[in-house]
N, C-alpha and C positions, 0 to 999 in steps of 0.2 A: 412468539413470531412477532407479536405488536411492540414487544420493550424492544427485542434488537431492530425493529423498524424505526420506531422514535430515535433509537441513537445510531442511526444511519449505517447499518450493519447486517449482514446478511451471513448464514452458517453453511456451508455444506459438506459433507461427509460422504466419501468416495470408497469405492473398491479399488483394488489396484488393476483392474480392466476399466475402469471411469466408469460405472455404472453408479449412479447419485443414489447413496440409502438413504439419508437427508437433504433437503436442501428448501432452507426456510424462503425462498423465495418464490415458493409454490405453494398453493393452498392443499390441508391436509386432503390426502385421497387422490389428486392428481398424479397420474402417470408423472415419473421423472425421468429425464432425460440422462445419457450418458456422452462423456467427453472425457479427452484426454489432452491436455494441454502440455508445453514446454514446460511451463513450471513446475508438472504434474511427473515429467519423467527427469526432471532434474531434483526433485526430491526424492523421488526410488532412487537413483543413484547416488548421492551423496547422502542421504540417510540425513539430513539437514533441513532446516526452515527456511524457506524462498520468500521472498518480497519481490512483488511483482514491480514492474514501472507502472507508473499510471496510464490508466487506460477509458476510454467514454463504453459505460455500461449498455450493454446491447438492447437490454429491457427499455431501458428510460433515457439513455444517452448522457445521464450524470457523471462524471470524474470519481473514478473510484481505485483503490488498491485491494490487491490480495495477498492476502499473508496466509502459505501453506506449509504444515508440519506433516512428519510422518506420524502416522502410527505405528511402532511397534512392537510386536509380541512374540518373545520364543525368539528375539534376537532377528525378525524378518517385519519386514513393513507390509502391513497387513488391511492399510486403508491410508486413506490421506482426508486431514480435517484444514479445511481454508475457513477464512474470515475477509470478506469484501466489504470495503468501509469507504464513509465518505473521507475525502482530505480535512473536513473540520474535524470529525471524529477522531483522527490519527493525531490532528493538533493538539487537540484538547487531553487525549493520552500522554504526549510527548513533553507537553510544556505546560499544561493546567494554567495557572497565573503565576508560575513563577518568572518569567522574562517578561519584565515590565519596560514600557517605555522611558528613556527613548531608545533602549534597545530591543533586538528583535534578534530571532534565529530560525534559519529555514532548513528542511530536509529537500534533498532533492533525489530525483532518481539515476536510474545508469544514465539516461538519454539528457538528465542535465532540466529535466523538468518539475520544478518545485511541486512536492506531493503533498508540505505541510509547511504554517508559518505562525509562529506564537499570535501572530494579530493579522486579522484581516485575510485569511486563508483562502475565505470566498474569492477574493478578487486577486491573489495572486496564484492559486493552484494551478497548474498546465504551463504558467510563464516559465521561459529558459532563467537559469537562475545566473544573474551576474555572476561574471568571471568564470563561468564553467570551461567555457574556451580556453582559459588558458591554465586549464588542470590535466596537466599532460602524463603528468606520474600519477603512481599509484597513491602519493600521499602530498602534500606540500601545504602553502597556503599562498593568497593573494591578497591583493587591494583594488578595488574600484569604487564605482558608485551605484547605487541601485536605484529602480524606477521611480522614486521619490526625490534621486538628487542627492542621498543623503550618503557619505562616503563608509563605506564598510570591509570590513577585514575579514576574508572566508578562510575556513581550514577545510581539506579535505584527506 
């Protein structure tokens, strides 16, 4: 639990009825809650991983992202495993040190809010991604100017 917390990560394992079986946010021995989220219903229906939009944690108000995957046994979804992480942890996992200035990369959620950025995630997480309003189709590109005044080229 301490290792996960130091990495900005929480793990939740729920049964299909929403009962938390493991939840690293709670001390050992404490009663665990039950919850069924929209993401849970989507994962059970699609049997595919689901990445949430950026949200503010009800426990501490910090920005978080949740990744939920189905646990499948004998062809049936038997549980849901979720990892809730800080945007900075996502940025480190996705980009590491591979994107260097003057270049940068951003990942946005379905609402156009920046989830992770190759540099300064803490400063940019939650801001609307430049050019998001121009992305009207399933895929495409756009050009614009970012909050630092630099020209950017985006792909979605």
